[in-house]
Backbone as a chain_set.jsonl record, in Angstrom:
{"seq": "MTTTPLTSTPATHPVLRVPPAAPAAAAAYFSASLAFHTDVSDVAAALAAGGDPGFVLLDCRSTAAWDQGHVPGAVHLPTDRIPGQAPALLDPAVPVVTYCWGPGCNGAARAALALAELGYRVKEMLGGFEYWAREGFTYETWEGPHRREADPLTAPAGGGDCGC", "coords": {"N": [[25.315, 80.983, -51.818], [24.407, 78.164, -49.829], [24.456, 74.626, -49.887], [22.885, 71.696, -48.748], [24.602, 68.853, -47.818], [24.163, 65.614, -49.346], [23.127, 62.834, -47.393], [23.742, 59.613, -45.99], [21.646, 58.712, -44.483], [18.785, 56.663, -43.61], [16.008, 57.094, -45.809], [12.99, 58.756, -45.132], [10.93, 59.628, -46.654], [8.579, 59.106, -49.458], [9.976, 59.049, -51.859], [12.631, 57.993, -51.58], [12.08, 55.734, -50.172], [12.189, 53.133, -51.116], [15.218, 52.394, -52.083], [17.436, 53.79, -54.703], [18.472, 51.967, -57.444], [21.492, 50.077, -57.714], [24.417, 51.656, -59.473], [25.212, 50.071, -61.624], [23.161, 48.271, -62.15], [21.106, 50.138, -62.704], [22.22, 51.2, -65.081], [22.069, 48.967, -66.68], [19.251, 48.629, -66.843], [18.223, 51.094, -67.971], [19.565, 51.101, -70.342], [18.434, 48.918, -71.597], [15.843, 49.799, -71.729], [16.047, 51.849, -73.641], [16.455, 50.289, -75.758], [14.06, 49.293, -76.3], [12.244, 51.314, -76.608], [11.521, 54.48, -78.186], [11.248, 58.029, -78.903], [8.846, 60.565, -79.601], [10.038, 62.94, -80.667], [12.565, 62.023, -81.585], [11.775, 60.246, -83.51], [10.536, 62.029, -85.302], [12.77, 63.664, -86.049], [14.258, 61.798, -87.395], [12.61, 61.124, -89.514], [12.27, 63.647, -90.713], [14.82, 64.147, -91.677], [15.121, 63.156, -94.251], [15.44, 60.798, -96.944], [15.991, 57.236, -96.287], [14.824, 56.267, -93.217], [15.639, 54.098, -91.871], [13.779, 52.565, -90.47], [10.431, 51.384, -90.179], [7.488, 53.127, -89.678], [4.76, 52.427, -87.719], [1.289, 52.688, -87.361], [-0.939, 51.407, -85.207], [-3.594, 51.654, -84.721], [-7.252, 51.834, -85.006], [-9.184, 52.113, -88.081], [-10.847, 54.263, -88.033], [-9.653, 55.865, -86.06], [-7.156, 56.283, -87.344], [-8.015, 57.847, -89.556], [-8.815, 60.149, -88.154], [-6.297, 61.29, -87.5], [-2.937, 60.897, -88.172], [0.499, 60.029, -88.312], [2.427, 61.427, -90.982], [3.462, 59.294, -93.601], [3.453, 56.98, -92.093], [2.691, 53.511, -91.775], [-0.408, 51.896, -91.826], [-1.749, 49.61, -89.788], [-3.828, 47.874, -88.037], [-3.623, 46.395, -84.732], [-5.017, 43.968, -84.356], [-4.887, 42.845, -86.899], [-2.209, 42.292, -87.571], [-1.092, 39.623, -87.323], [-2.021, 38.348, -89.711], [-1.502, 40.216, -91.827], [0.941, 41.568, -91.509], [3.351, 40.069, -92.706], [2.913, 40.537, -95.529], [2.993, 43.246, -95.641], [5.441, 44.25, -94.373], [9.007, 44.281, -94.22], [10.945, 41.831, -92.828], [13.585, 42.393, -92.228], [13.793, 45.126, -91.63], [13.582, 47.349, -89.032], [10.752, 48.052, -86.96], [8.721, 50.662, -85.71], [6.3, 51.139, -83.46], [3.126, 52.886, -82.923], [0.46, 54.185, -80.953], [-2.512, 55.724, -79.536], [-1.479, 57.38, -77.158], [0.279, 58.158, -74.17], [-1.414, 57.046, -72.375], [-2.295, 54.675, -73.361], [-1.785, 51.376, -74.125], [-1.628, 50.176, -76.544], [0.303, 50.393, -78.549], [2.289, 48.875, -77.373], [1.16, 46.383, -77.312], [0.883, 45.944, -80.081], [3.629, 45.902, -80.666], [4.472, 43.672, -79.37], [3.011, 41.646, -80.717], [4.317, 41.87, -83.257], [6.964, 41.355, -82.532], [6.659, 38.631, -81.773], [6.302, 37.535, -84.361], [8.719, 37.732, -85.327], [9.938, 40.204, -85.89], [12.171, 43.063, -85.472], [11.545, 45.594, -83.146], [10.411, 48.56, -81.84], [8.79, 50.753, -79.476], [7.087, 53.872, -79.889], [7.191, 56.275, -77.612], [4.739, 58.266, -76.179], [3.035, 58.356, -78.462], [0.427, 59.138, -80.824], [-0.764, 61.25, -79.684], [1.246, 62.845, -78.45], [2.684, 63.475, -80.521], [1.143, 65.193, -82.043], [0.806, 67.128, -80.092], [3.338, 68.155, -79.745], [3.729, 69.665, -81.997], [4.199, 68.597, -84.441], [3.462, 67.958, -87.935], [0.524, 66.338, -89.034], [-1.643, 64.06, -90.674], [-5.053, 63.78, -91.804], [-8.217, 62.392, -92.864], [-8.988, 64.675, -94.164], [-6.634, 66.046, -94.923], [-3.3, 67.451, -94.565], [-2.461, 68.628, -91.199], [-1.564, 70.808, -88.512], [-0.726, 71.636, -85.249], [-0.087, 74.23, -82.839], [2.767, 73.826, -81.02], [2.73, 72.375, -77.718], [3.707, 74.108, -75.002], [4.197, 72.816, -72.745], [5.223, 70.274, -73.499], [7.12, 70.562, -75.466], [9.844, 72.466, -76.562], [9.715, 76.135, -76.816], [9.388, 77.431, -80.143], [10.093, 75.186, -81.386], [12.46, 74.052, -80.87], [15.503, 71.974, -80.102], [15.241, 70.038, -77.224], [17.352, 69.371, -75.724], [17.792, 67.084, -74.376]], "CA": [[24.298, 79.92, -51.508], [24.901, 76.988, -49.41], [23.674, 73.47, -49.973], [22.942, 70.674, -47.798], [25.051, 67.684, -48.524], [23.335, 64.433, -49.175], [23.631, 61.855, -46.345], [23.44, 58.151, -46.208], [20.726, 58.199, -43.496], [17.607, 56.159, -44.367], [14.971, 58.017, -46.148], [11.604, 58.578, -44.599], [9.82, 60.007, -47.576], [8.18, 57.963, -50.479], [10.914, 59.048, -53.048], [13.672, 57.084, -51.412], [11.749, 54.651, -49.287], [12.887, 52.057, -51.816], [16.496, 53.03, -52.582], [17.685, 53.677, -56.105], [19.286, 50.755, -57.865], [22.975, 50.291, -57.942], [24.665, 52.226, -60.715], [25.378, 48.996, -62.86], [21.802, 47.895, -62.438], [20.454, 51.256, -63.404], [22.685, 51.409, -66.477], [21.455, 47.933, -67.535], [17.87, 48.912, -66.993], [18.021, 52.294, -68.855], [20.11, 50.725, -71.691], [17.49, 47.979, -72.092], [14.809, 50.644, -71.999], [16.271, 52.501, -74.815], [16.356, 49.268, -76.887], [12.669, 49.014, -76.585], [11.513, 52.568, -76.728], [12.064, 55.738, -78.794], [10.238, 59.042, -78.562], [8.217, 61.321, -80.85], [11.073, 63.896, -81.239], [13.638, 61.314, -82.293], [11.186, 59.781, -84.789], [10.223, 63.147, -86.149], [13.985, 64.04, -86.619], [14.67, 60.796, -88.418], [11.702, 61.183, -90.685], [12.641, 64.903, -91.302], [16.285, 64.059, -92.267], [15.132, 62.706, -95.644], [16.031, 59.418, -97.206], [15.488, 56.1, -95.569], [15.147, 56.506, -91.7], [16.05, 52.809, -91.29], [12.663, 51.777, -89.807], [9.055, 51.669, -90.759], [6.578, 53.593, -88.441], [3.455, 51.628, -87.908], [0.158, 53.113, -86.655], [-1.703, 50.202, -84.879], [-5.014, 52.026, -84.25], [-8.379, 51.514, -85.885], [-9.267, 52.939, -89.273], [-11.453, 55.601, -87.46], [-8.537, 56.706, -85.344], [-6.237, 56.688, -88.414], [-8.708, 58.908, -90.231], [-8.857, 61.274, -87.407], [-4.988, 61.782, -87.527], [-1.913, 59.998, -88.22], [1.849, 60.48, -88.712], [2.594, 61.157, -92.343], [4.413, 58.16, -93.893], [3.257, 55.824, -91.244], [1.827, 52.391, -92.331], [-1.523, 51.665, -91.027], [-2.079, 48.148, -89.708], [-4.375, 47.569, -86.752], [-3.12, 45.295, -84.009], [-5.607, 42.602, -84.607], [-4.543, 42.42, -88.345], [-0.864, 42.074, -87.617], [-0.606, 38.32, -87.823], [-2.311, 38.033, -91.009], [-1.166, 41.14, -92.823], [2.282, 41.93, -91.435], [4.168, 39.445, -93.69], [2.747, 41.155, -96.817], [3.4, 44.716, -95.616], [6.612, 44.697, -93.695], [10.084, 43.508, -94.487], [11.457, 41.476, -91.488], [14.91, 42.86, -92.051], [13.645, 46.477, -91.4], [13.0, 47.554, -87.739], [9.459, 48.709, -86.834], [8.467, 51.505, -84.636], [4.961, 51.317, -83.323], [2.544, 53.885, -81.978], [-0.984, 54.171, -80.763], [-3.021, 57.001, -79.194], [-0.719, 58.164, -76.335], [0.778, 57.527, -73.022], [-2.373, 56.317, -71.482], [-2.777, 53.522, -74.104], [-0.84, 50.299, -74.326], [-1.863, 49.5, -77.92], [1.588, 50.214, -79.309], [3.009, 47.813, -76.797], [0.435, 45.109, -77.758], [1.448, 45.872, -81.468], [5.121, 45.566, -80.716], [4.542, 42.109, -78.949], [2.546, 40.874, -81.889], [5.318, 41.942, -84.301], [8.032, 40.542, -82.091], [6.271, 37.189, -81.927], [6.431, 37.201, -85.659], [10.207, 37.73, -85.665], [10.35, 41.608, -86.279], [12.777, 43.906, -84.565], [10.532, 46.475, -82.917], [10.383, 49.665, -80.644], [7.514, 51.551, -79.172], [7.202, 55.292, -79.827], [6.556, 56.756, -76.415], [3.859, 59.462, -76.417], [1.998, 58.113, -79.359], [-0.146, 60.189, -81.779], [-1.051, 62.504, -78.877], [2.353, 63.718, -78.23], [3.172, 63.848, -82.016], [0.306, 66.386, -82.326], [1.047, 68.134, -79.031], [4.639, 68.738, -79.937], [3.581, 70.533, -83.157], [4.523, 68.047, -85.855], [2.475, 67.847, -89.061], [-0.064, 65.06, -89.069], [-2.601, 63.981, -91.664], [-6.322, 63.288, -91.465], [-8.85, 62.244, -94.04], [-9.095, 65.929, -94.855], [-5.365, 66.433, -95.47], [-2.389, 67.843, -93.578], [-2.777, 69.501, -90.14], [-0.465, 71.119, -87.557], [-1.161, 72.46, -84.166], [1.045, 74.914, -82.192], [3.489, 72.983, -79.974], [2.31, 72.632, -76.316], [4.897, 74.544, -74.233], [4.624, 71.784, -71.678], [5.783, 69.18, -74.139], [8.215, 70.938, -76.478], [10.471, 73.89, -76.32], [9.228, 77.174, -77.763], [10.061, 77.583, -81.322], [10.325, 73.838, -82.041], [13.966, 73.663, -80.784], [15.796, 70.793, -79.456], [15.044, 70.132, -75.793], [18.722, 69.216, -75.125], [17.996, 65.811, -73.71]], "C": [[24.932, 78.699, -51.057], [23.888, 75.864, -49.7], [23.844, 72.502, -48.944], [23.494, 69.44, -48.359], [24.183, 66.435, -48.317], [23.983, 63.492, -48.151], [23.302, 60.451, -46.718], [22.454, 57.688, -45.174], [19.447, 57.603, -44.242], [16.506, 57.231, -44.651], [13.717, 57.657, -45.529], [10.447, 58.909, -45.529], [9.721, 58.987, -48.601], [9.374, 57.925, -51.541], [12.089, 57.939, -52.865], [13.356, 55.904, -50.462], [12.222, 53.367, -49.916], [14.1, 52.763, -52.415], [16.75, 52.877, -53.992], [18.582, 52.453, -56.321], [20.722, 51.11, -57.897], [23.268, 50.883, -59.29], [24.7, 51.111, -61.847], [23.947, 48.45, -63.157], [21.039, 48.82, -63.12], [20.898, 51.454, -64.863], [22.081, 50.318, -67.343], [19.985, 48.152, -67.743], [17.487, 49.971, -68.128], [18.502, 51.924, -70.247], [19.044, 49.739, -72.317], [16.256, 48.856, -72.549], [14.839, 51.3, -73.404], [16.324, 51.503, -76.104], [14.936, 48.953, -77.223], [11.772, 50.241, -76.93], [12.342, 53.736, -77.575], [11.007, 56.718, -78.393], [9.901, 59.797, -79.787], [9.229, 62.293, -81.543], [12.058, 63.134, -82.105], [13.005, 60.717, -83.664], [11.039, 60.832, -85.786], [11.595, 63.618, -86.832], [14.398, 63.048, -87.592], [13.899, 60.875, -89.667], [12.04, 62.53, -91.549], [14.015, 64.997, -92.132], [16.31, 63.821, -93.672], [15.761, 61.318, -95.882], [15.36, 58.374, -96.324], [15.878, 56.339, -94.05], [15.781, 55.223, -91.134], [15.05, 52.022, -90.582], [11.417, 52.145, -90.594], [8.235, 52.008, -89.401], [5.163, 53.037, -88.741], [2.433, 52.137, -86.835], [-0.752, 51.891, -86.487], [-3.079, 50.432, -84.562], [-5.985, 51.638, -85.324], [-8.431, 52.491, -87.146], [-10.025, 54.324, -88.869], [-10.386, 56.505, -86.88], [-7.487, 57.159, -86.458], [-6.738, 57.844, -89.221], [-8.752, 60.324, -89.38], [-7.456, 62.055, -87.299], [-3.976, 60.72, -87.432], [-0.494, 60.686, -88.731], [1.956, 60.28, -90.206], [3.702, 60.129, -92.667], [4.251, 56.99, -93.081], [2.39, 54.733, -92.07], [0.782, 52.052, -91.341], [-1.804, 50.103, -91.043], [-2.475, 47.97, -88.127], [-3.806, 46.31, -86.045], [-3.58, 44.035, -84.28], [-5.363, 42.065, -85.947], [-3.04, 42.038, -88.527], [-0.46, 40.669, -88.049], [-0.953, 37.904, -89.155], [-1.819, 38.853, -92.152], [0.313, 41.623, -92.711], [3.309, 41.429, -92.534], [4.178, 40.153, -95.098], [3.163, 42.672, -96.846], [4.749, 45.179, -95.183], [7.751, 43.751, -94.028], [10.73, 43.185, -93.083], [12.868, 41.984, -91.307], [14.93, 44.366, -91.606], [12.865, 46.598, -89.94], [11.601, 48.201, -87.901], [9.231, 49.501, -85.706], [6.87, 51.674, -84.572], [4.362, 52.398, -82.524], [1.034, 53.701, -82.067], [-1.399, 55.538, -80.288], [-1.95, 57.883, -78.336], [-0.265, 57.483, -75.12], [-0.174, 56.589, -72.092], [-3.014, 55.073, -72.201], [-1.638, 52.642, -74.324], [-0.938, 49.563, -75.65], [-0.572, 49.396, -78.644], [2.462, 49.104, -78.741], [2.472, 46.425, -77.17], [0.864, 44.9, -79.329], [2.861, 45.37, -81.606], [5.206, 44.075, -80.289], [4.104, 41.389, -80.044], [3.682, 40.797, -82.983], [6.571, 41.064, -83.828], [7.828, 39.063, -82.178], [6.334, 36.727, -83.318], [7.902, 37.258, -86.203], [10.715, 39.165, -86.137], [11.123, 42.169, -85.13], [11.904, 45.044, -84.324], [10.881, 47.39, -81.728], [9.034, 50.218, -80.627], [7.93, 53.047, -79.201], [6.437, 55.892, -78.639], [5.835, 58.085, -76.69], [2.79, 59.288, -77.451], [1.555, 59.278, -80.178], [-0.383, 61.412, -80.972], [0.147, 63.362, -78.762], [3.024, 64.219, -79.714], [2.501, 65.16, -82.353], [0.689, 67.499, -81.286], [2.396, 68.835, -79.317], [4.759, 69.528, -81.295], [3.902, 69.943, -84.485], [3.305, 67.863, -86.648], [1.871, 66.486, -88.899], [-1.036, 65.071, -90.163], [-3.926, 63.331, -91.139], [-6.942, 63.008, -92.839], [-9.066, 63.521, -94.795], [-7.782, 66.525, -95.358], [-4.445, 66.76, -94.263], [-2.892, 68.853, -92.478], [-1.583, 69.751, -89.247], [-0.964, 71.95, -86.468], [0.116, 73.161, -83.59], [1.554, 73.995, -81.161], [3.024, 73.454, -78.552], [3.582, 73.047, -75.658], [5.239, 73.617, -73.1], [5.191, 70.522, -72.225], [6.994, 69.362, -75.048], [8.717, 72.246, -76.211], [9.769, 74.839, -77.288], [9.964, 77.253, -78.894], [10.446, 76.222, -82.013], [11.713, 73.452, -81.93], [14.115, 72.398, -80.136], [15.736, 70.884, -77.873], [16.418, 69.862, -75.072], [18.809, 67.967, -74.344], [18.526, 64.703, -74.523]], "O": [[25.847, 78.177, -51.693], [22.677, 76.08, -49.753], [24.884, 72.469, -48.287], [22.931, 68.942, -49.334], [23.568, 66.241, -47.269], [25.206, 63.377, -48.064], [22.621, 60.198, -47.712], [22.342, 56.487, -44.928], [19.119, 58.021, -45.353], [16.18, 58.092, -43.835], [13.359, 56.488, -45.384], [9.277, 58.591, -45.317], [10.565, 58.097, -48.706], [9.706, 56.849, -52.038], [12.438, 57.165, -53.757], [14.253, 55.187, -50.019], [12.666, 52.511, -49.15], [13.93, 53.684, -53.215], [16.314, 51.866, -54.542], [19.329, 52.021, -55.444], [21.12, 52.261, -58.077], [22.484, 50.672, -60.215], [24.189, 51.354, -62.94], [23.606, 48.207, -64.314], [20.332, 48.461, -64.062], [20.11, 51.81, -65.739], [21.65, 50.542, -68.474], [19.509, 47.847, -68.837], [16.646, 49.771, -69.004], [17.923, 52.371, -71.237], [18.831, 49.8, -73.528], [15.719, 48.644, -73.636], [13.881, 51.304, -74.177], [16.244, 51.904, -77.265], [14.632, 48.416, -78.288], [10.68, 50.109, -77.483], [13.569, 53.841, -77.588], [10.042, 56.402, -77.697], [10.538, 59.703, -80.836], [9.267, 62.439, -82.764], [12.354, 63.545, -83.227], [13.624, 60.714, -84.728], [11.344, 60.646, -86.964], [11.599, 63.931, -88.023], [14.901, 63.456, -88.639], [14.437, 60.717, -90.763], [12.083, 62.544, -92.779], [14.221, 65.782, -93.057], [17.281, 64.161, -94.347], [16.516, 60.798, -95.06], [14.317, 58.609, -95.714], [17.034, 56.566, -93.694], [16.384, 55.245, -90.061], [15.345, 50.923, -90.112], [11.365, 53.012, -91.466], [8.287, 51.375, -88.347], [4.559, 53.18, -89.804], [2.659, 52.04, -85.628], [-1.286, 51.379, -87.471], [-3.761, 49.494, -84.148], [-5.609, 51.178, -86.402], [-7.774, 53.532, -87.177], [-9.729, 55.378, -89.431], [-10.265, 57.694, -87.176], [-7.029, 58.301, -86.45], [-5.967, 58.747, -89.549], [-8.725, 61.425, -89.929], [-7.428, 63.26, -87.053], [-4.133, 59.748, -86.694], [-0.441, 61.701, -89.425], [1.657, 59.201, -90.718], [4.761, 60.137, -92.039], [4.909, 55.99, -93.367], [1.534, 55.061, -92.892], [1.05, 51.93, -90.145], [-2.037, 49.457, -92.065], [-1.668, 47.934, -87.198], [-3.545, 45.295, -86.691], [-2.825, 43.076, -84.437], [-5.611, 40.878, -86.161], [-2.677, 41.503, -89.575], [0.351, 40.481, -88.956], [-0.208, 37.118, -89.741], [-1.701, 38.375, -93.28], [0.883, 42.046, -93.717], [4.005, 42.22, -93.17], [5.217, 40.337, -95.734], [3.587, 43.238, -97.854], [5.197, 46.276, -95.513], [7.531, 42.543, -94.119], [11.015, 44.082, -92.289], [13.31, 41.98, -90.158], [16.0, 44.847, -91.233], [11.775, 46.07, -89.717], [11.339, 48.838, -88.921], [9.563, 49.006, -84.629], [6.241, 52.243, -85.465], [4.956, 52.837, -81.539], [0.452, 53.186, -83.022], [-0.693, 56.495, -80.605], [-1.59, 58.979, -78.765], [-0.416, 56.264, -75.032], [0.172, 55.689, -71.326], [-4.032, 54.52, -71.784], [-0.566, 53.121, -74.693], [-0.395, 48.472, -75.826], [-0.339, 48.393, -79.318], [3.25, 48.475, -79.448], [3.216, 45.455, -77.317], [1.151, 43.779, -79.747], [3.225, 44.579, -82.476], [5.993, 43.325, -80.867], [4.811, 40.443, -80.392], [3.928, 39.726, -83.538], [7.108, 40.228, -84.555], [8.714, 38.322, -82.603], [6.423, 35.512, -83.495], [8.213, 36.889, -87.335], [11.799, 39.276, -86.711], [10.85, 41.861, -83.97], [11.446, 45.553, -85.346], [11.553, 46.999, -80.774], [8.259, 50.17, -81.582], [8.952, 53.436, -78.636], [5.211, 56.0, -78.659], [6.368, 58.929, -77.41], [1.753, 59.948, -77.391], [2.233, 60.305, -80.227], [-0.231, 62.524, -81.48], [0.041, 64.57, -78.975], [3.743, 65.206, -79.868], [3.119, 66.099, -82.854], [0.86, 68.663, -81.647], [2.505, 70.044, -79.116], [5.848, 69.99, -81.636], [3.898, 70.617, -85.516], [2.221, 67.636, -86.111], [2.604, 65.529, -88.648], [-1.282, 66.184, -90.627], [-3.938, 62.506, -90.226], [-6.336, 63.317, -93.865], [-9.314, 63.465, -95.999], [-7.823, 67.451, -96.168], [-4.745, 66.411, -93.121], [-3.634, 69.788, -92.78], [-0.656, 68.942, -89.241], [-1.617, 72.955, -86.748], [1.238, 72.721, -83.839], [0.743, 73.403, -80.449], [2.936, 74.64, -78.234], [4.546, 72.291, -75.781], [6.348, 73.602, -72.567], [5.639, 69.702, -71.423], [7.754, 68.436, -75.333], [8.014, 73.086, -75.648], [9.308, 74.465, -78.366], [11.186, 77.161, -78.784], [11.047, 76.197, -83.087], [12.203, 72.646, -82.721], [13.168, 71.765, -79.671], [16.226, 71.876, -77.335], [16.537, 70.143, -73.879], [19.819, 67.756, -73.672], [18.72, 63.6, -74.011]]}, "num_chains": 1, "name": "protein.A"}
């Protein structure tokens, strides 16, 4: 099989119409991104390892959303209550990981901002509750624990590590 070598000719298609950043700039950007974000699989692995995961998981959704389903062990604190209630519920020395509904919702980012403004170290869990459930992790509702089969478009078959 032969491959066509990449060339340095200007791109005419949308992917490279704006060229990629220089490697050093890309490294700085992606390093910063990882300082602000984590994902569902990494949070699940940390919680499943037992003991203190080193962070508090915070669900910033409404009570109705919390009752519909939430990550076991998460702290429920809706975003609008963070300024008044976070100091009583959260230790400022412990990092907080926020989540909301899913990738189409910026509620976890708003909660992370509110916590950061109060002096908390914070990350956002990408994928939110939607991907927690879609990846087949156990969640709780007002009726008790539930678990869906993992969506093969979001998690490897059999619940294995995706290798990323």
